C-alpha positions as CSV (number, residue, x, y, z in Angstrom):
1,X,6.1,-9.7,30.9
2,X,2.8,-10.7,29.3
3,X,3.7,-13.8,27.3
4,X,1.6,-16.9,26.2
5,X,2.9,-19.8,28.2
6,X,1.8,-22.3,25.5
7,X,3.7,-20.4,22.7
8,X,7.1,-19.1,23.7
9,X,7.9,-15.6,22.5
10,X,4.3,-14.6,21.7
11,X,3.9,-11.2,23.4
12,X,0.4,-10.0,24.2
13,X,-0.9,-6.5,24.2
14,X,0.2,-4.6,27.2
15,X,3.8,-5.8,26.8
16,X,6.5,-3.1,26.3
17,X,8.5,-3.0,23.1
18,X,12.0,-1.5,23.1
19,X,13.2,0.2,19.9
20,X,16.8,0.9,19.2
21,X,16.6,4.1,17.2
22,X,14.3,7.1,17.4
23,X,13.7,8.1,13.8
24,X,10.6,8.1,11.6
25,X,10.6,4.4,11.1
26,X,10.4,3.9,14.9
27,X,7.7,6.6,15.0
28,X,5.4,4.9,12.5
29,X,6.0,1.5,14.1
30,X,4.9,2.9,17.5
31,X,1.8,4.5,16.0
32,X,0.9,1.1,14.5
33,X,1.6,-0.7,17.8
34,X,-0.5,1.8,19.8
35,X,-3.6,0.5,18.0
36,X,-2.7,-3.0,19.1
37,X,-2.3,-2.0,22.7
38,X,1.5,-2.1,23.2
39,X,3.8,0.2,25.1
40,X,7.1,1.5,23.9
41,X,10.5,2.7,25.1
42,X,13.0,4.2,22.7
43,X,16.8,4.6,22.9
44,X,18.2,7.5,20.8
45,X,20.9,10.1,21.4
46,X,18.6,13.0,20.3
47,X,16.1,14.3,22.9
48,X,12.6,14.5,21.6
49,X,13.4,12.3,18.6
50,X,10.5,11.5,16.2
51,X,9.8,8.2,17.7
52,X,10.2,9.5,21.3
53,X,7.4,12.0,20.7
54,X,4.9,9.1,20.5
55,X,6.6,6.6,22.9
56,X,6.0,6.1,26.6
57,X,9.7,6.8,27.4
58,X,13.0,7.7,25.9
59,X,16.4,6.7,27.0
60,X,18.8,9.5,25.8
61,X,22.2,7.9,25.1
62,X,24.5,7.1,22.2
63,X,23.8,3.9,20.4
64,X,27.0,2.3,21.5
65,X,26.4,2.9,25.2
66,X,26.2,-0.5,26.8
67,X,24.8,0.9,30.1
68,X,21.9,2.4,28.1
69,X,21.4,-0.8,26.2
70,X,21.1,-2.7,29.5
71,X,18.6,-0.1,30.7
72,X,16.6,-0.6,27.5
73,X,16.7,-4.4,28.1
74,X,15.4,-4.0,31.6
75,X,12.6,-1.7,30.5
76,X,11.3,-3.8,27.6
77,X,9.9,-7.3,27.2
78,X,11.1,-7.5,23.6
79,X,13.4,-5.4,21.5
80,X,13.5,-4.4,17.8
81,X,15.6,-1.9,15.9
82,X,14.7,0.8,13.3
83,X,18.0,1.1,11.6
84,X,20.7,-1.4,10.8
85,X,23.9,0.2,11.9
86,X,23.6,-1.2,15.4
87,X,26.9,-1.5,17.3
88,X,27.8,-5.2,17.5
89,X,28.7,-5.0,21.2
90,X,25.3,-3.4,22.0
91,X,23.5,-6.0,19.9
92,X,25.3,-8.7,21.9
93,X,24.2,-7.2,25.2
94,X,20.6,-6.9,24.1
95,X,20.5,-10.5,22.8
96,X,22.1,-11.7,26.1
97,X,19.9,-9.7,28.4
98,X,16.6,-9.4,26.5
99,X,14.5,-11.0,23.7
100,X,15.6,-9.7,20.2
101,X,13.6,-11.8,17.7
102,X,15.5,-10.4,14.7
103,X,18.8,-11.4,16.3
104,X,22.1,-9.9,15.1
105,X,23.2,-12.3,12.4
106,X,21.3,-10.5,9.6
107,X,22.6,-7.2,10.9
108,X,26.1,-8.5,10.6
109,X,25.4,-9.5,7.0
110,X,23.7,-6.4,5.8
111,X,26.1,-4.0,7.5
112,X,28.7,-4.9,4.9
113,X,28.1,-4.8,1.1
114,X,30.4,-7.7,0.3
115,X,28.9,-10.0,2.9
116,X,25.5,-9.0,1.8
117,X,26.1,-9.7,-1.9
118,X,27.5,-13.1,-1.2
119,X,24.7,-14.0,1.2
120,X,22.1,-13.0,-1.5
121,X,23.9,-15.1,-4.1
122,X,23.8,-18.1,-1.7
123,X,20.0,-18.0,-1.7
124,X,20.0,-18.4,-5.5
125,X,19.1,-14.8,-6.3
126,X,20.9,-12.9,-9.0
127,X,22.9,-9.8,-8.1
128,X,24.8,-7.1,-10.0
129,X,28.4,-8.1,-10.9
130,X,30.9,-6.9,-8.2
131,X,34.4,-7.3,-7.0
132,X,36.4,-6.2,-3.9
133,X,39.2,-3.7,-4.1
134,X,41.9,-2.8,-1.6
135,X,44.1,-0.4,-3.4
136,X,44.2,2.2,-6.2
137,X,45.8,-0.5,-8.5
138,X,42.9,-2.9,-7.8
139,X,40.4,-0.1,-8.5
140,X,41.9,0.4,-11.9
141,X,41.8,-3.4,-12.6
142,X,38.1,-3.4,-11.5
143,X,37.3,-0.4,-13.7
144,X,38.9,-2.2,-16.7
145,X,37.0,-5.4,-15.9
146,X,33.7,-3.5,-16.0
147,X,34.6,-1.4,-19.1
148,X,34.9,1.8,-17.0
149,X,31.1,1.7,-16.4
150,X,30.7,1.0,-12.7
151,X,30.3,2.4,-9.2
152,X,32.9,2.4,-6.4
153,X,31.2,2.1,-3.0
154,X,32.1,1.8,0.7
155,X,31.2,-1.5,2.1
156,X,29.7,0.1,5.2
157,X,27.8,3.2,6.1
158,X,26.5,4.2,2.7
159,X,22.9,5.3,2.2
160,X,20.8,7.7,0.1
161,X,23.7,7.9,-2.4
162,X,26.4,8.6,0.2
163,X,29.7,6.7,0.0
164,X,29.5,6.2,-3.8
165,X,31.7,7.3,-6.7
166,X,30.9,6.9,-10.4
167,X,33.5,5.2,-12.6
168,X,33.6,6.4,-16.2
169,X,36.3,6.6,-18.9
170,X,36.8,10.2,-17.9
171,X,37.3,9.5,-14.2
172,X,40.5,10.5,-12.5
173,X,41.2,7.3,-10.5
174,X,44.0,8.8,-8.4
175,X,41.8,11.8,-7.4
176,X,38.9,9.4,-6.8
177,X,41.0,7.1,-4.5
178,X,42.2,10.1,-2.5
179,X,38.6,11.3,-2.1
180,X,37.6,7.8,-0.9
181,X,40.4,7.7,1.7
182,X,39.4,11.2,2.9
183,X,35.8,10.1,3.1
184,X,36.7,7.0,5.1
185,X,38.7,9.0,7.5
186,X,39.9,6.8,10.3
187,X,39.1,3.7,8.3
188,X,41.7,4.6,5.8
189,X,44.4,4.3,8.4
190,X,43.6,0.6,8.7
191,X,42.8,-0.1,5.0
192,X,45.9,-2.3,4.7
193,X,44.5,-4.6,7.4
194,X,41.0,-4.7,6.0
195,X,40.6,-7.8,3.8
196,X,37.8,-6.2,1.6
197,X,37.5,-2.5,2.4
198,X,35.7,-1.4,-0.8
199,X,33.5,-2.8,-3.5
200,X,33.1,-2.0,-7.2
201,X,29.8,-2.9,-8.9
202,X,29.1,-2.9,-12.6
203,X,26.5,-0.3,-13.6
204,X,23.2,-2.0,-14.5
205,X,21.3,-0.4,-17.5
206,X,18.0,-1.1,-15.8
207,X,14.6,0.0,-17.0
208,X,13.2,0.5,-13.5
209,X,14.0,0.0,-9.8
210,X,11.6,-2.0,-7.7
211,X,11.4,-3.3,-4.1
212,X,9.6,-5.9,-2.1
213,X,9.0,-5.6,1.6
214,X,8.7,-9.2,2.9
215,X,7.8,-10.2,6.5
216,X,8.7,-13.5,8.3
217,X,7.4,-14.2,11.7
218,X,8.9,-16.2,14.6
219,X,6.4,-18.8,13.6
220,X,8.0,-19.1,10.2
221,X,5.0,-17.5,8.3
222,X,6.0,-15.4,5.3
223,X,4.0,-12.6,3.6
224,X,5.0,-10.0,1.1
225,X,3.6,-6.6,0.2
226,X,3.0,-6.0,-3.5
227,X,6.0,-5.1,-5.7
228,X,6.8,-1.4,-5.6
229,X,8.2,0.7,-8.4
230,X,10.7,3.3,-7.1
231,X,12.0,6.5,-8.6
232,X,15.1,8.2,-7.2
233,X,16.5,11.7,-7.4
234,X,20.1,12.3,-6.5
235,X,20.3,8.8,-4.9
236,X,17.3,9.5,-2.6
237,X,13.9,7.8,-3.0
238,X,11.5,10.3,-4.5
239,X,8.4,8.3,-5.4
240,X,7.1,4.8,-4.8
241,X,4.3,3.6,-7.2
242,X,2.1,0.6,-6.4
243,X,1.3,-1.6,-8.2
244,X,4.7,-1.4,-10.0
245,X,4.3,-0.9,-13.8
246,X,6.0,-4.1,-14.8
247,X,4.8,-7.3,-16.4
248,X,3.1,-9.8,-14.1
249,X,5.8,-12.4,-14.7
250,X,8.5,-10.0,-13.6
251,X,6.6,-9.2,-10.4
252,X,6.4,-12.9,-9.6
253,X,10.1,-13.2,-10.1
254,X,10.7,-10.3,-7.6
255,X,8.3,-11.8,-5.0
256,X,9.9,-15.2,-5.3
257,X,13.4,-13.7,-5.0
258,X,12.5,-11.7,-1.9
259,X,10.8,-14.6,-0.1
260,X,13.7,-17.0,-0.9
261,X,16.1,-14.5,0.5
262,X,14.0,-14.2,3.7
263,X,14.0,-18.0,4.0
264,X,17.7,-18.4,3.1
265,X,18.8,-15.8,5.6
266,X,16.4,-17.1,8.3
267,X,15.3,-13.5,9.0
268,X,12.5,-12.4,11.4
269,X,10.7,-9.2,11.1
270,X,10.6,-7.2,7.9
271,X,13.1,-7.1,5.1
272,X,13.2,-4.7,2.2
273,X,14.7,-6.2,-1.0
274,X,15.7,-3.5,-3.5
275,X,16.1,-4.7,-7.1
276,X,16.8,-3.7,-10.7
277,X,14.7,-4.8,-13.7
278,X,16.6,-5.1,-17.0
279,X,15.2,-4.6,-20.5
280,X,15.0,-8.4,-21.0
281,X,13.0,-8.9,-17.8
282,X,15.8,-10.1,-15.5
283,X,15.6,-9.2,-11.8
284,X,18.9,-8.3,-10.1
285,X,19.0,-7.8,-6.3
286,X,20.8,-4.6,-5.4
287,X,20.7,-4.4,-1.6
288,X,18.8,-5.3,1.6
289,X,17.4,-3.4,4.5
290,X,16.4,-5.6,7.5
291,X,13.6,-3.3,8.8
292,X,10.6,-1.4,7.6
293,X,11.6,0.7,4.6
294,X,10.9,4.0,3.0
295,X,9.4,2.3,-0.1
296,X,6.8,0.7,2.1
297,X,5.3,3.8,3.7
298,X,2.3,3.8,1.3
299,X,1.1,0.6,3.0
300,X,-0.2,2.6,6.0
301,X,-3.3,3.6,4.0
302,X,-3.2,1.4,0.9
303,X,-2.7,-2.1,2.3
304,X,-4.9,-4.2,4.6
305,X,-1.9,-4.5,6.9
306,X,0.9,-1.9,6.9
307,X,4.6,-2.8,6.9
308,X,4.8,-1.4,10.4
309,X,2.0,-3.5,11.9
310,X,3.3,-6.5,10.0
311,X,6.8,-6.0,11.5
312,X,5.3,-6.0,15.0
313,X,3.2,-9.0,14.3
314,X,6.3,-10.8,13.0
315,X,8.5,-10.1,16.0
316,X,5.7,-10.6,18.6
317,X,4.8,-14.0,17.3
318,X,1.3,-13.0,16.2
319,X,-0.2,-14.2,12.9
320,X,0.8,-12.1,10.0
321,X,-1.8,-9.8,8.4
322,X,-3.4,-9.7,5.0
323,X,-1.3,-7.7,2.5
324,X,-3.9,-7.1,-0.1
325,X,-3.6,-3.8,-2.0
326,X,-6.7,-1.7,-1.4
327,X,-6.1,1.0,-4.0
328,X,-3.5,2.1,-6.5
329,X,-1.1,4.5,-4.7
330,X,1.8,6.8,-5.1
331,X,4.0,7.8,-2.1
332,X,6.2,10.9,-2.5
333,X,8.9,11.9,0.0
334,X,9.1,15.3,1.5
335,X,12.7,16.5,2.0
336,X,14.0,19.5,3.9
337,X,13.9,21.7,0.7
338,X,10.2,20.8,0.2
339,X,8.8,21.9,3.5
340,X,8.5,25.6,2.8
341,X,6.7,24.9,-0.5
342,X,4.4,22.4,1.3
343,X,3.2,25.1,3.7
344,X,1.9,27.0,0.7
345,X,0.1,23.9,-0.7
346,X,-1.5,22.5,2.5
347,X,-4.9,24.0,1.8
348,X,-4.7,22.7,-1.8
349,X,-3.9,19.1,-1.0
350,X,-6.5,16.9,-2.7
351,X,-9.0,15.0,-0.6
352,X,-7.2,11.7,-1.6
353,X,-3.8,12.8,-0.2
354,X,-2.6,11.7,3.2
355,X,0.1,13.8,4.8
356,X,2.7,12.4,7.2
357,X,5.2,14.6,9.0
358,X,7.9,13.1,11.2
359,X,8.3,15.8,13.9
360,X,11.9,16.7,13.0
361,X,12.9,20.2,14.1
362,X,15.3,21.2,11.4
363,X,14.4,21.1,7.7
364,X,17.8,20.4,6.3
365,X,18.6,19.9,2.6
366,X,17.8,16.3,1.6
367,X,16.7,15.3,5.1
368,X,13.5,13.2,5.1
369,X,10.9,15.3,6.8
370,X,7.7,13.4,5.9
371,X,5.8,11.9,3.0
372,X,2.5,12.3,1.1
373,X,0.5,9.2,0.1
374,X,-1.8,9.8,-2.9
375,X,-4.7,7.3,-3.0
376,X,-5.9,7.7,-6.5
377,X,-5.1,6.3,-10.0
378,X,-1.4,6.3,-10.6
379,X,-1.9,8.7,-13.6
380,X,-3.8,11.3,-11.5
381,X,-1.4,11.0,-8.6
382,X,1.7,11.5,-10.8
383,X,0.0,14.4,-12.6
384,X,-0.8,16.1,-9.3
385,X,2.8,15.6,-8.1
386,X,4.1,17.3,-11.2
387,X,1.7,20.2,-11.1
388,X,1.9,21.0,-7.4
389,X,5.4,22.4,-7.6
390,X,6.3,21.1,-4.2
391,X,8.9,18.9,-5.7
392,X,10.2,21.1,-8.5
393,X,13.9,20.4,-8.8
């Protein structure tokens, strides 16, 4: 282990970093770490996973395999994760037998929507109105409380619009509840013993969605990337626009909220804070992701320090990098349904476009296969996105 003796938990180039998860976030983290001189070992159940393609080694095993977790701990000097649904028992093994600067406390918080909402409130940040529901009767009560304009969500496992149901005056609550129980599967069997199995959130009539990727190092240093404006399609991030087209005072509110949350939760590494902006300029925190985030991919080319390099600097105990925006930028996701169209447009990509493909074998519907970063004026970038037909609905 190459570690500064005068500063505990500062890992020098040449050290091996273990990553729990082998997806695209791990892949881009490794590519950033290669430039700094680090080695990588990845644990993922899928052979030749995106991150494994650029790592020194892959351990092929399920995420809840404790033997594999110990193997990862033995192979690495320091461990991080690229997704938050880490098995609690595995996290405990890794913390006990290796160095995990991010720890597991924030994972525990962000793995459950109710815990997360309450933790955010405890930092002083505003959140969307919510309440817990345990039964169909409580669902009706929550719907009435929020004037039948809300969302029912699972407290765990939801992402990219999954695990969500829209509550409207026309909604059939009994059918919705039956659908929820079917979706939860085995969890439904223990619903009676779950103190807060589901959450209802009031729908926010926002004018735009934004996010901030904030980093906090083991030294306690904090830096944020500029505020990002996000546009979603069918619950999946479509475009990220930087700088966000919001008033400066709203951007300052968002940055302050993100950094206060990072401090309040004592987080290490990177944290994506997703928020809503209302018509009167209020900023409401929606959810957290304790890792590099899709809305920060633009930073690879358009920031002095990318979110991936910053994440590594934070967990390795290195000084954090400058986050100055180098150019206006738009990042557009490439999903499975876009890949075939992309093939026809490769020769027509503008010189100011940067293509990133993640090395995934199967281009499935709505699966994130890559992204394109457009380094030009926001107006020109958005205009090209519309005219290219790659993303035609």
